[in-house]
N, C-alpha and C positions, 0 to 999 in steps of 0.2 A: 505494499499498499504507501502510496505517496503521500506526503507528511508537509504541511503548511504548518508553522511556526511561527504564531500571533503576539507580538508585545505592545502592547499599548503604552507611551510614556508622555507623562508631564514633568518639566521640571528633573527628569530622573539622568541628568548629565553623569553625575558621579556614581550611582547607582549602576549606569548602563557602562561605564569604564571598569567596575568590578565586575561584573555577572555575565557582563554578554563573552568574553572570550571563554566562560566555563559551557554558556549555552553551546556554541562554536564548537567546544570540543566532542559534547554530548551527541550534537549531530555528526559530526565525522565517525562519532564510535556507530553510532546506528549506520550509516552508510555504508560502513567500510563490514558490518556483521550481517547487513539485509540486502544490499545492491538496491535497495528503493532511492528515490530522490526525496528531497527535502529543499523546499525553501523557508526562509527567515525574512517574514513583514513588519516593520516596526512604524506604527502609526503615532505620530508626534500630535498632541494634543494643544495646539499653540502654547509651546513652553516660553518661559521668559527668561530661562538660563540659555547656555550654549549647547543644549541638545541638538539642534539641528545641525549645527555645526560640525561637531562631534562626529553625527551619523554620516555625514556628508563624506566624511573621510574613508567609511567604511567600505570592504568589498564584500561582493557578493550577497548582500544586504538588500531588500527593498525598501526604501524609505517613503511613507507617504505621510503629509502633514495637511490639518485643518485649518481652515481660514481663521477662526475664532474657537475658542475652548465652547466643546460640544457635553465632556461627560464619558462614562467610560461606557454604555451600551452605545454610542453613535461611534465611538472611536473603533470599538471592536468589530461593529458590523461594517465598518468600511475596510478592515484587514480582512475578513472572511468573503467581503463582495470582491476581492482584487486575489484571493487566493486560488492554486491550483491542486491544491490536496484532497487526498478523499478525507483524512481527516483532519481536521484542523487543532491543532495544541496553544494553548492558550498559558503565559505565563506575565505576571507582573515583573516588573524591573528590579524588584527588591527580591527576587527569586534565584537561588540558585542550584541548580539540579545537580546531581551526581551524573556522572559518567554515560551508566546504562539506565540511564532513567525511561529512556522509551521503549526499553525491549519490552519489558514487560506490560507497561501500559499500553502497548499496540497491540500486543498476542491476542487481546479479549476482544478484538472488533473482527476477530473471524465468526464470531455470533453476528448475524445480521440483524439480530434484536438490540444491540448493545448499542447506543445512543451516543453515552459517555463515560470516561472514567477517569476517576480525578486519583491525584497523588497522595503518596503520605506527606504531609507536610510537618518537617522538623522548626517547627515556631519558637524563634527565640523572645523569650519573655522576660523582662526585670532578669535578666542574667541566668534565667531556667528556657531548658528545652520542653515542650510541650507540644505532643504528639496530636497533630489534628490533620485533618482531611474526609472523616468520617460523619456524616451529620445525621441527626434523630429528628423526629418532629410527633408531633401531635396536636390535633384539633382540641382547643380551650378555650371554653366561654368566647366562643366566636371567630376566635382565632388561630393562626399556624402558628405556635409557638416553638422552637428549634433550639437543638441543644448538640453541642459535641458529642459526639460516639465514640465508646471502647473501639479501637486500630485493630480489633482480631478476626474481623471478617469482611467479606466482599460488600456484604449490601449498603446502601447508603439514599440517605433522602434527597441530597444533592452534590452535584460536581461543582467545584469554585471556580469562577471565573480565572483565578488567579494561578491555576496549577493544574488543568484537567485538558483532556483531549476529547474531541466533540465530532461524530461523525456529518461530514458536510450534508450529505443528500438527505439525513432528516431534518437537517437544520434549515434546508431550503424547502421542506415540507412544511414543519411547525412553525418554522418563524424563528429568527437568530434571536438575540437578544431584545427585549422590549426597552424603546427609547424614553417610553414614558418613566422609566425609572431612575434616567438624568439628573442629577450627576451620578449618583453612586446608591448601594444599598438594595438588597433583594433581588437584582435584575438574574444570577443565578441560581436562587432560589427557585424564582420562577419558571425559568429555562428547566432544570431536573424535575421541576414538579409537572409541567406540561408536558411531558416526555414520557413520565411514568403514567401518567394519567392517558395519555394516547398508545398506551402497552407499550412501550419500549423499555428496555434494563437499564439501569444507570450503576456504575458500579466503582468500588473505591480499591486500589490496586495497593498493598502496604510495602510490597517491593521497588514501586518505584517513586524513587524517594527526592523533596527536594528540601533545600535550607531555605527557610522563609524569614528576615531579619526585616520585622514591617516596617515599612519607611514611617518616618516620626514626621509630624508635622505638614506635611502637605494639605490635608482636609483642613487640618487647625489652621492653617494660615490663609486659606482661603473662604472660611465659614466661624464664625461663631458656634459655642456650644449649644445655644439653642437652637440656630438654624437647622445644625446637623441632627438631633432631636428631633426637630419638625419632619425632615426629609424621610426620617427613618419610619416616623408616624404615617407620614403621608404615604410612602411606598408598602407599609405596612396593610394599610386600606386598599390602595390598588391590588395588591396582590389576591386579596379576599374576593374582591368584585369581582376579577377576571376569573378566576378560577376555583372557586367554592360552587356547589350546586348540589340540587335536594334540599335535604335537612340539614345540612354543613349550611347552608346559604342562609335559609330559616333559623337556625341558630343563630348564626351571626347577628342575624337583624333582631332577633330577640333579645342580644344582651347589649344592644347599642345603647340605649338607655342606661343601662348601670354602667358602662365602662363614661359613661357621659356625665355623668352626676356623680361618680367617682373622680373623674379630671378636674371637676368644677369643685369639688372639697378639699383636693390636694392643693388647689390652684395651678393645673400644669396647663400653662399657655402655650407648650408647645405642641400637647396632644391636640388642642382645637385649631393651632396654626395647619397641622398636618391633617385633620379631619377636614376641615375648610377647603385646602387647596387640593386635596384629592376628590374634595365635591365639585371644585372646580372643573377640575379635567373628566369629571364623570360621562361626558357624551364620548370621548376620546377612549377611556376606560371600555365603557357599553361594546363601541365601535372593536376593540381591540379581543373584548370576549366571544363576540359573535364569529370572530375567526377564528380563533383558539378553540374551541369549544365542540367545532365542529368534526375535530381530531379525537376527540375525547371518548376514550371503552370503558372507562373505570369511574369507580365513586370514590369519592374523597376518603369514605372507612377503608374501602379496599386497598388504597395505594397505601395507607398507614399499618393496614393490619397483613401485608405482604412482607412489610418492610421489616417487622417485627416478628414474622415467622422463622 
């Protein structure tokens, strides 16, 4: 299978200089061991540092640029649209993969029902390594509540957009990352959930290892804490209104009053900002819902119960 590695970048000049050589080494290793073609596409999201100048000096890399800052989903989608591989591998600039990470990752795609496979994410957090990459979740009080899962099995609720592989033909069928989630948060959970609900498989591969040294300060430098929280709330509403159906959607509507009063009592202005921002986007959300739900073959309960089985 031919591979397209897609790296979105915003002000990541230092990270690119550090991690890009490691990515290129992993590409060479995979090509030598599989005789497959691998391309690398980096999309700059209107950086204000010298990222573009640095990238212009690199060889054998396709560099695309946004005329203005668009956000994660739009930037990644531009890379996917311009890719030629059967499988697209998404990597953040702050991810450093082990040399053989592609081998175990790509093997799963011999099963045509596999849509996405996530990596074992060795996440450096406060001086410790936390193993991430496998996600779990449940519908609770009208919302999907997600959490980190133990990395001891292949099942997962979602594959991270920062270190995962996706089958392009299925992306073209069910839709890529939803740009309603710009600038960030929930887009990869939404994509994986849509695939699961459409009958495809989403998997986690613990032998495909990447080191993730979370980029500090980029989001915080552009948005206040209140704005970040509001975006997270907004996108949580968008996710439910797009994807929930049947009794799950009814439950969400029944619990809305409870959450409204609870947010009012705790003075949570970010919740109300997120709710009304999502409400403003409701016509677009409903159009997206109509587009994606025609592919669904499973209920929300089936998606969660199969994950736990």
